[in-house]
VMD Tcl script that builds the backbone (N, CA, C; Angstrom):
set m [mol new atoms 351]
animate dup $m
set s [atomselect $m all]
$s set {name element resname resid chain x y z} {
  {N N MET 1 A -24.851 53.091 50.724}
  {CA C MET 1 A -23.839 52.528 51.572}
  {C C MET 1 A -23.579 53.426 52.809}
  {N N GLU 2 A -23.569 52.821 53.985}
  {CA C GLU 2 A -23.420 53.630 55.223}
  {C C GLU 2 A -21.854 53.940 55.442}
  {N N GLN 3 A -21.640 55.160 55.792}
  {CA C GLN 3 A -20.282 55.610 56.086}
  {C C GLN 3 A -20.108 55.918 57.571}
  {N N HIS 4 A -19.160 55.167 58.197}
  {CA C HIS 4 A -18.851 55.387 59.554}
  {C C HIS 4 A -18.243 56.717 59.832}
  {N N LEU 5 A -18.752 57.510 60.758}
  {CA C LEU 5 A -18.221 58.830 61.063}
  {C C LEU 5 A -17.319 58.788 62.243}
  {N N PHE 6 A -17.868 58.311 63.365}
  {CA C PHE 6 A -17.015 58.193 64.582}
  {C C PHE 6 A -17.559 57.181 65.573}
  {N N THR 7 A -16.709 56.736 66.406}
  {CA C THR 7 A -17.081 55.873 67.561}
  {C C THR 7 A -16.484 56.560 68.779}
  {N N LYS 8 A -17.208 56.685 69.792}
  {CA C LYS 8 A -16.799 57.386 70.991}
  {C C LYS 8 A -17.153 56.695 72.282}
  {N N LEU 9 A -16.165 56.479 73.109}
  {CA C LEU 9 A -16.371 56.006 74.481}
  {C C LEU 9 A -16.949 57.149 75.285}
  {N N LEU 10 A -18.007 56.918 75.987}
  {CA C LEU 10 A -18.637 57.964 76.741}
  {C C LEU 10 A -17.929 58.260 78.070}
  {N N SER 11 A -17.754 59.590 78.310}
  {CA C SER 11 A -17.157 60.054 79.493}
  {C C SER 11 A -18.228 60.425 80.512}
  {N N PRO 12 A -17.951 60.667 81.748}
  {CA C PRO 12 A -18.986 61.135 82.654}
  {C C PRO 12 A -19.745 62.423 82.156}
  {N N VAL 13 A -18.998 63.306 81.636}
  {CA C VAL 13 A -19.671 64.568 81.128}
  {C C VAL 13 A -20.569 64.270 79.926}
  {N N ASP 14 A -20.130 63.303 79.112}
  {CA C ASP 14 A -20.966 62.899 77.977}
  {C C ASP 14 A -22.265 62.371 78.425}
  {N N THR 15 A -22.364 61.760 79.599}
  {CA C THR 15 A -23.637 61.145 80.042}
  {C C THR 15 A -24.457 62.045 80.901}
  {N N THR 16 A -23.929 63.182 81.311}
  {CA C THR 16 A -24.685 64.059 82.184}
  {C C THR 16 A -25.001 65.482 81.612}
  {N N HIS 17 A -24.271 65.856 80.603}
  {CA C HIS 17 A -24.378 67.210 80.075}
  {C C HIS 17 A -24.541 67.285 78.603}
  {N N ARG 18 A -23.550 66.888 77.870}
  {CA C ARG 18 A -23.473 66.972 76.419}
  {C C ARG 18 A -22.469 65.958 75.848}
  {N N LEU 19 A -22.562 65.675 74.600}
  {CA C LEU 19 A -21.637 64.733 74.006}
  {C C LEU 19 A -20.651 65.588 73.237}
  {N N THR 20 A -19.400 65.439 73.570}
  {CA C THR 20 A -18.300 66.186 72.808}
  {C C THR 20 A -18.000 65.317 71.613}
  {N N ILE 21 A -18.075 65.964 70.480}
  {CA C ILE 21 A -17.763 65.281 69.192}
  {C C ILE 21 A -16.249 65.310 68.866}
  {N N PRO 22 A -15.656 64.285 68.383}
  {CA C PRO 22 A -14.205 64.334 67.988}
  {C C PRO 22 A -13.993 65.513 67.020}
  {N N MET 23 A -13.026 66.355 67.345}
  {CA C MET 23 A -12.755 67.477 66.497}
  {C C MET 23 A -12.498 67.105 65.044}
  {N N ALA 24 A -11.876 65.991 64.768}
  {CA C ALA 24 A -11.597 65.484 63.466}
  {C C ALA 24 A -12.846 65.356 62.631}
  {N N ASN 25 A -14.047 65.186 63.305}
  {CA C ASN 25 A -15.293 64.901 62.603}
  {C C ASN 25 A -16.119 66.140 62.351}
  {N N LEU 26 A -15.638 67.314 62.723}
  {CA C LEU 26 A -16.381 68.539 62.518}
  {C C LEU 26 A -16.686 68.767 61.086}
  {N N GLY 27 A -15.689 68.416 60.208}
  {CA C GLY 27 A -15.882 68.630 58.763}
  {C C GLY 27 A -16.960 67.741 58.141}
  {N N ASP 28 A -17.428 66.685 58.938}
  {CA C ASP 28 A -18.478 65.772 58.365}
  {C C ASP 28 A -19.822 66.415 58.380}
  {N N PHE 29 A -19.900 67.601 58.997}
  {CA C PHE 29 A -21.291 68.285 59.134}
  {C C PHE 29 A -21.094 69.671 58.516}
  {N N GLU 30 A -22.137 70.095 57.754}
  {CA C GLU 30 A -22.154 71.387 57.081}
  {C C GLU 30 A -22.940 72.415 57.866}
  {N N PHE 31 A -22.239 73.485 58.221}
  {CA C PHE 31 A -22.842 74.641 58.885}
  {C C PHE 31 A -23.047 75.723 57.887}
  {N N PRO 32 A -24.261 76.264 57.747}
  {CA C PRO 32 A -24.551 77.399 56.914}
  {C C PRO 32 A -23.599 78.553 57.287}
  {N N PRO 33 A -23.217 79.374 56.396}
  {CA C PRO 33 A -22.317 80.481 56.664}
  {C C PRO 33 A -22.894 81.382 57.838}
  {N N GLY 34 A -22.023 81.629 58.807}
  {CA C GLY 34 A -22.437 82.460 59.982}
  {C C GLY 34 A -23.187 81.732 61.039}
  {N N GLN 35 A -23.497 80.464 60.845}
  {CA C GLN 35 A -24.282 79.672 61.856}
  {C C GLN 35 A -23.250 78.979 62.789}
  {N N HIS 36 A -23.594 78.790 64.048}
  {CA C HIS 36 A -22.779 78.075 64.989}
  {C C HIS 36 A -23.465 76.833 65.547}
  {N N ALA 37 A -24.721 76.589 65.066}
  {CA C ALA 37 A -25.504 75.418 65.526}
  {C C ALA 37 A -26.429 74.875 64.436}
  {N N ILE 38 A -26.505 73.595 64.278}
  {CA C ILE 38 A -27.440 72.955 63.336}
  {C C ILE 38 A -28.152 71.747 64.049}
  {N N ASN 39 A -29.339 71.458 63.546}
  {CA C ASN 39 A -29.978 70.248 64.043}
  {C C ASN 39 A -29.647 69.069 63.253}
  {N N ILE 40 A -29.350 67.980 63.898}
  {CA C ILE 40 A -29.037 66.697 63.250}
  {C C ILE 40 A -30.086 65.715 63.591}
  {N N GLU 41 A -30.774 65.094 62.657}
  {CA C GLU 41 A -31.796 64.067 62.880}
  {C C GLU 41 A -31.107 62.712 62.711}
  {N N ALA 42 A -31.078 61.925 63.796}
  {CA C ALA 42 A -30.468 60.601 63.695}
  {C C ALA 42 A -31.466 59.558 64.147}
  {N N THR 43 A -31.366 58.329 63.520}
  {CA C THR 43 A -32.264 57.218 63.846}
  {C C THR 43 A -31.440 56.227 64.567}
  {N N ASP 44 A -32.022 55.682 65.617}
  {CA C ASP 44 A -31.294 54.606 66.399}
  {C C ASP 44 A -31.598 53.234 65.869}
  {N N THR 45 A -31.169 52.156 66.528}
  {CA C THR 45 A -31.344 50.758 66.098}
  {C C THR 45 A -32.737 50.252 66.133}
  {N N ILE 46 A -33.617 50.976 66.824}
  {CA C ILE 46 A -35.030 50.545 66.873}
  {C C ILE 46 A -35.904 51.506 66.091}
  {N N GLU 47 A -35.222 52.212 65.188}
  {CA C GLU 47 A -35.840 53.278 64.284}
  {C C GLU 47 A -36.532 54.419 64.953}
  {N N GLN 48 A -36.135 54.695 66.155}
  {CA C GLN 48 A -36.584 55.975 66.815}
  {C C GLN 48 A -35.766 57.111 66.342}
  {N N GLN 49 A -36.448 58.281 66.053}
  {CA C GLN 49 A -35.723 59.487 65.612}
  {C C GLN 49 A -35.355 60.371 66.759}
  {N N TRP 50 A -34.196 60.928 66.719}
  {CA C TRP 50 A -33.636 61.783 67.723}
  {C C TRP 50 A -33.163 63.099 67.065}
  {N N THR 51 A -33.368 64.272 67.700}
  {CA C THR 51 A -32.928 65.454 67.162}
  {C C THR 51 A -31.752 65.968 68.128}
  {N N PHE 52 A -30.577 66.059 67.599}
  {CA C PHE 52 A -29.420 66.550 68.399}
  {C C PHE 52 A -29.067 67.876 67.806}
  {N N THR 53 A -28.747 68.857 68.586}
  {CA C THR 53 A -28.217 70.045 68.218}
  {C C THR 53 A -26.691 70.032 68.254}
  {N N LEU 54 A -26.063 70.165 67.069}
  {CA C LEU 54 A -24.590 70.245 67.021}
  {C C LEU 54 A -24.215 71.670 67.042}
  {N N SER 55 A -23.406 72.036 67.987}
  {CA C SER 55 A -22.971 73.481 68.024}
  {C C SER 55 A -21.504 73.530 68.262}
  {N N ILE 56 A -20.976 74.664 67.864}
  {CA C ILE 56 A -19.527 75.037 68.091}
  {C C ILE 56 A -19.488 76.391 68.685}
  {N N ARG 57 A -18.270 76.668 69.321}
  {CA C ARG 57 A -18.116 77.962 69.913}
  {C C ARG 57 A -18.148 79.051 68.796}
  {N N ARG 58 A -18.543 80.157 69.155}
  {CA C ARG 58 A -18.645 81.355 68.187}
  {C C ARG 58 A -17.351 82.039 68.053}
  {N N ASN 59 A -17.311 83.106 67.166}
  {CA C ASN 59 A -16.270 84.114 67.005}
  {C C ASN 59 A -14.970 83.459 66.540}
  {N N ASN 60 A -15.073 82.470 65.657}
  {CA C ASN 60 A -13.845 81.861 65.060}
  {C C ASN 60 A -12.876 81.346 66.123}
  {N N ASN 61 A -13.343 80.838 67.213}
  {CA C ASN 61 A -12.523 80.356 68.289}
  {C C ASN 61 A -11.625 79.268 67.703}
  {N N PRO 62 A -10.320 79.282 67.961}
  {CA C PRO 62 A -9.415 78.318 67.417}
  {C C PRO 62 A -9.708 76.848 67.894}
  {N N ASN 63 A -10.532 76.741 68.963}
  {CA C ASN 63 A -10.932 75.407 69.451}
  {C C ASN 63 A -12.448 75.420 69.453}
  {N N PRO 64 A -13.072 75.073 68.300}
  {CA C PRO 64 A -14.584 75.172 68.239}
  {C C PRO 64 A -15.310 74.256 69.122}
  {N N ARG 65 A -14.635 73.088 69.545}
  {CA C ARG 65 A -15.288 72.137 70.479}
  {C C ARG 65 A -16.706 71.796 70.173}
  {N N PRO 66 A -16.883 70.994 69.168}
  {CA C PRO 66 A -18.250 70.608 68.683}
  {C C PRO 66 A -18.869 69.686 69.763}
  {N N VAL 67 A -20.178 69.931 70.040}
  {CA C VAL 67 A -20.932 69.157 71.008}
  {C C VAL 67 A -22.333 68.914 70.492}
  {N N PHE 68 A -22.937 67.777 70.986}
  {CA C PHE 68 A -24.326 67.479 70.749}
  {C C PHE 68 A -25.076 67.807 71.994}
  {N N THR 69 A -26.158 68.577 71.891}
  {CA C THR 69 A -27.143 68.792 73.000}
  {C C THR 69 A -28.491 68.476 72.432}
  {N N GLY 70 A -29.488 69.218 72.698}
  {CA C GLY 70 A -30.841 68.920 72.193}
  {C C GLY 70 A -31.336 67.681 72.990}
  {N N GLN 71 A -31.718 66.659 72.256}
  {CA C GLN 71 A -32.276 65.417 72.858}
  {C C GLN 71 A -31.124 64.412 73.394}
  {N N TRP 72 A -29.918 64.920 73.347}
  {CA C TRP 72 A -28.909 64.005 73.722}
  {C C TRP 72 A -29.058 63.352 75.068}
  {N N ILE 73 A -29.310 64.172 76.172}
  {CA C ILE 73 A -29.487 63.613 77.542}
  {C C ILE 73 A -30.702 62.683 77.580}
  {N N ARG 74 A -31.724 63.067 76.850}
  {CA C ARG 74 A -32.917 62.148 76.820}
  {C C ARG 74 A -32.506 60.779 76.216}
  {N N PHE 75 A -31.783 60.795 75.193}
  {CA C PHE 75 A -31.194 59.556 74.526}
  {C C PHE 75 A -30.416 58.804 75.566}
  {N N VAL 76 A -29.462 59.482 76.300}
  {CA C VAL 76 A -28.730 58.725 77.294}
  {C C VAL 76 A -29.595 58.146 78.363}
  {N N LYS 77 A -30.539 58.849 78.847}
  {CA C LYS 77 A -31.453 58.273 79.826}
  {C C LYS 77 A -32.306 57.169 79.357}
  {N N GLU 78 A -32.925 57.294 78.220}
  {CA C GLU 78 A -33.766 56.222 77.640}
  {C C GLU 78 A -32.982 54.938 77.371}
  {N N LYS 79 A -31.711 55.061 76.989}
  {CA C LYS 79 A -30.883 53.926 76.712}
  {C C LYS 79 A -30.190 53.381 77.934}
  {N N GLY 80 A -30.238 54.172 79.010}
  {CA C GLY 80 A -29.562 53.719 80.273}
  {C C GLY 80 A -28.060 53.785 80.187}
  {N N LEU 81 A -27.517 54.721 79.398}
  {CA C LEU 81 A -26.101 54.809 79.084}
  {C C LEU 81 A -25.327 55.325 80.306}
  {N N ARG 82 A -24.058 54.903 80.379}
  {CA C ARG 82 A -23.196 55.364 81.485}
  {C C ARG 82 A -21.786 55.469 80.888}
  {N N ALA 83 A -20.921 56.139 81.629}
  {CA C ALA 83 A -19.550 56.271 81.254}
  {C C ALA 83 A -18.948 54.935 80.912}
  {N N GLY 84 A -18.210 54.810 79.888}
  {CA C GLY 84 A -17.616 53.487 79.452}
  {C C GLY 84 A -18.384 52.858 78.357}
  {N N ASP 85 A -19.646 53.187 78.217}
  {CA C ASP 85 A -20.430 52.686 77.058}
  {C C ASP 85 A -19.921 53.489 75.830}
  {N N ARG 86 A -20.352 53.087 74.701}
  {CA C ARG 86 A -19.891 53.924 73.504}
  {C C ARG 86 A -21.096 54.066 72.511}
  {N N ILE 87 A -20.894 55.096 71.690}
  {CA C ILE 87 A -21.813 55.317 70.608}
  {C C ILE 87 A -21.032 55.208 69.269}
  {N N VAL 88 A -21.812 54.808 68.281}
  {CA C VAL 88 A -21.234 54.720 66.909}
  {C C VAL 88 A -22.206 55.616 66.013}
  {N N PHE 89 A -21.598 56.491 65.392}
  {CA C PHE 89 A -22.384 57.528 64.554}
  {C C PHE 89 A -21.992 57.332 63.048}
  {N N SER 90 A -23.010 57.184 62.185}
  {CA C SER 90 A -22.690 57.010 60.796}
  {C C SER 90 A -23.768 57.764 59.933}
  {N N ARG 91 A -23.518 57.774 58.682}
  {CA C ARG 91 A -24.478 58.490 57.762}
  {C C ARG 91 A -24.475 57.731 56.428}
  {N N ARG 92 A -25.552 58.046 55.650}
  {CA C ARG 92 A -25.645 57.581 54.265}
  {C C ARG 92 A -26.375 58.627 53.481}
  {N N GLN 93 A -26.144 58.591 52.228}
  {CA C GLN 93 A -26.813 59.519 51.272}
  {C C GLN 93 A -28.252 59.135 51.212}
  {N N ALA 94 A -29.154 60.147 51.435}
  {CA C ALA 94 A -30.560 60.001 51.301}
  {C C ALA 94 A -30.991 60.268 49.881}
  {N N GLU 95 A -32.245 59.892 49.561}
  {CA C GLU 95 A -32.697 60.265 48.239}
  {C C GLU 95 A -32.678 61.776 48.077}
  {N N GLY 96 A -32.358 62.307 46.975}
  {CA C GLY 96 A -32.130 63.671 46.829}
  {C C GLY 96 A -30.688 64.095 47.185}
  {N N ASP 97 A -30.561 65.194 47.892}
  {CA C ASP 97 A -29.251 65.585 48.261}
  {C C ASP 97 A -29.040 65.646 49.830}
  {N N GLY 98 A -29.910 65.078 50.590}
  {CA C GLY 98 A -29.774 64.973 52.049}
  {C C GLY 98 A -28.945 63.885 52.565}
  {N N MET 99 A -28.717 63.925 53.826}
  {CA C MET 99 A -27.981 62.851 54.536}
  {C C MET 99 A -28.945 62.220 55.627}
  {N N GLN 100 A -28.768 60.942 55.762}
  {CA C GLN 100 A -29.549 60.221 56.831}
  {C C GLN 100 A -28.455 59.758 57.896}
  {N N TYR 101 A -28.754 60.175 59.140}
  {CA C TYR 101 A -27.735 59.798 60.172}
  {C C TYR 101 A -28.294 58.646 60.996}
  {N N ARG 102 A -27.325 57.832 61.486}
  {CA C ARG 102 A -27.645 56.685 62.350}
  {C C ARG 102 A -26.835 56.770 63.646}
  {N N ILE 103 A -27.439 56.480 64.794}
  {CA C ILE 103 A -26.697 56.385 66.040}
  {C C ILE 103 A -26.993 55.103 66.659}
  {N N ARG 104 A -25.887 54.401 67.126}
  {CA C ARG 104 A -26.007 53.123 67.802}
  {C C ARG 104 A -25.299 53.209 69.121}
  {N N ALA 105 A -25.976 52.788 70.209}
  {CA C ALA 105 A -25.391 52.739 71.530}
  {C C ALA 105 A -24.920 51.376 71.812}
  {N N GLU 106 A -23.754 51.214 72.436}
  {CA C GLU 106 A -23.199 49.850 72.725}
  {C C GLU 106 A -22.599 49.780 74.166}
  {N N ARG 107 A -22.701 48.617 74.722}
  {CA C ARG 107 A -22.095 48.347 76.058}
  {C C ARG 107 A -21.232 47.135 75.974}
  {N N LYS 108 A -20.141 47.158 76.660}
  {CA C LYS 108 A -19.199 46.036 76.636}
  {C C LYS 108 A -19.729 44.989 77.650}
  {N N ILE 109 A -19.915 43.765 77.084}
  {CA C ILE 109 A -20.386 42.669 77.942}
  {C C ILE 109 A -19.510 41.456 77.648}
  {N N PHE 110 A -18.783 40.989 78.632}
  {CA C PHE 110 A -17.944 39.847 78.450}
  {C C PHE 110 A -17.004 40.103 77.309}
  {N N ASN 111 A -16.377 41.287 77.243}
  {CA C ASN 111 A -15.362 41.640 76.295}
  {C C ASN 111 A -15.900 41.797 74.806}
  {N N CYS 112 A -17.210 41.851 74.664}
  {CA C CYS 112 A -17.792 42.074 73.389}
  {C C CYS 112 A -18.681 43.210 73.493}
  {N N TRP 113 A -18.786 44.022 72.366}
  {CA C TRP 113 A -19.722 45.201 72.335}
  {C C TRP 113 A -21.090 44.732 71.865}
  {N N ALA 114 A -22.065 44.994 72.628}
  {CA C ALA 114 A -23.514 44.594 72.360}
  {C C ALA 114 A -24.307 45.847 72.189}
  {N N ASN 115 A -25.277 45.820 71.259}
  {CA C ASN 115 A -26.203 46.972 71.054}
  {C C ASN 115 A -27.033 47.176 72.273}
  {N N VAL 116 A -27.232 48.466 72.659}
  {CA C VAL 116 A -28.153 48.836 73.676}
  {C C VAL 116 A -29.469 49.344 73.002}
  {N N GLN 117 A -30.588 48.618 73.274}
  {CA C GLN 117 A -31.828 48.985 72.595}
  {C C GLN 117 A -32.401 50.183 73.320}
}
mol reanalyze $m
mol bondsrecalc $m
mol representation Tube
mol addrep $m
C-alpha cells in the first residue's frame, strides 16, 4: 500500500535550483549516522527512474533545511514544470526491507489537478 509523504506547490526556487522538502517530512527518510546526504531513487508516472540527492545542512544546524538536488532540475525541465505546479511524493514497502518512492508532477487546469507526463 502506498503511503503519501508530502504534496508541495513549487516555488520559483524549486523550479530553478533545488526542491525544498517540508521539514515535517525529514523523518520519513533515514540518514546513516554522520551522513548529511543520501540518494533517493523515485519512479514517475511513466515509470522513469530519477535519482534525487536529499541533503541537509551539516553540524547539527537547528534548521537542517532538507532539499532535493541531483536530477531534480532535469526532472523539472523534462516535465516542463513551473512555479505553481505541484509534486506529490509517496513511498511503499519494497520486497525485502527497502522502500520504493514515487513522484508525480501535477498542473492545475480548469481548477483540477492533472498529471504532467
